[in-house]
C-alpha positions as a Python dict, from the first residue, in 0.01 Angstrom:
ca = {
    (1, 'M'): (0, 0, 0),
    (2, 'R'): (329, -180, -1),
    (3, 'S'): (677, -160, -147),
    (4, 'W'): (782, -352, -455),
    (5, 'P'): (1126, -515, -413),
    (6, 'G'): (1394, -271, -527),
    (7, 'C'): (1163, 34, -523),
    (8, 'R'): (1168, 316, -273),
    (9, 'G'): (806, 424, -305),
    (10, 'K'): (480, 254, -214),
    (11, 'I'): (246, 99, -473),
    (12, 'Q'): (-128, 33, -440),
    (13, 'F'): (-199, -334, -514),
    (14, 'Y'): (-543, -465, -616),
    (15, 'A'): (-706, -807, -593),
    (16, 'F'): (-911, -893, -902),
    (17, 'L'): (-1062, -1190, -1081),
    (18, 'C'): (-861, -1336, -1370),
    (19, 'P'): (-1074, -1552, -1604),
    (20, 'V'): (-794, -1812, -1612),
    (21, 'N'): (-634, -1807, -1263),
    (22, 'G'): (-914, -1685, -1037),
    (23, 'V'): (-840, -1417, -777),
    (24, 'V'): (-493, -1266, -819),
    (25, 'E'): (-315, -954, -691),
    (26, 'N'): (-117, -699, -891),
    (27, 'Y'): (-72, -326, -942),
    (28, 'P'): (-189, -115, -1239),
    (29, 'A'): (49, -162, -1532),
    (30, 'E'): (249, 136, -1657),
    (31, 'H'): (63, 452, -1757),
    (32, 'S'): (-247, 273, -1888),
    (33, 'L'): (-360, 182, -1534),
    (34, 'N'): (-483, -159, -1659),
    (35, 'L'): (-476, -454, -1423),
    (36, 'V'): (-304, -756, -1578),
    (37, 'C'): (-277, -1104, -1428),
    (38, 'P'): (84, -1165, -1317),
    (39, 'E'): (44, -1536, -1397),
    (40, 'C'): (-86, -1527, -1756),
    (41, 'S'): (-104, -1160, -1870),
    (42, 'E'): (-487, -1174, -1912),
    (43, 'E'): (-682, -856, -1837),
    (44, 'P'): (-989, -894, -1613),
    (45, 'A'): (-1333, -870, -1771),
    (46, 'K'): (-1466, -515, -1777),
}
């Protein structure tokens, strides 16, 4: 877990495979808990 700049709490980040950019790292988006590529906004294959 690590802190996001400007946030006080800790966030769990995940490494996952984006079909466009390969392995990327991000945290689950909003309340949906979906992982989205920070480079292109693609969701990983299910």
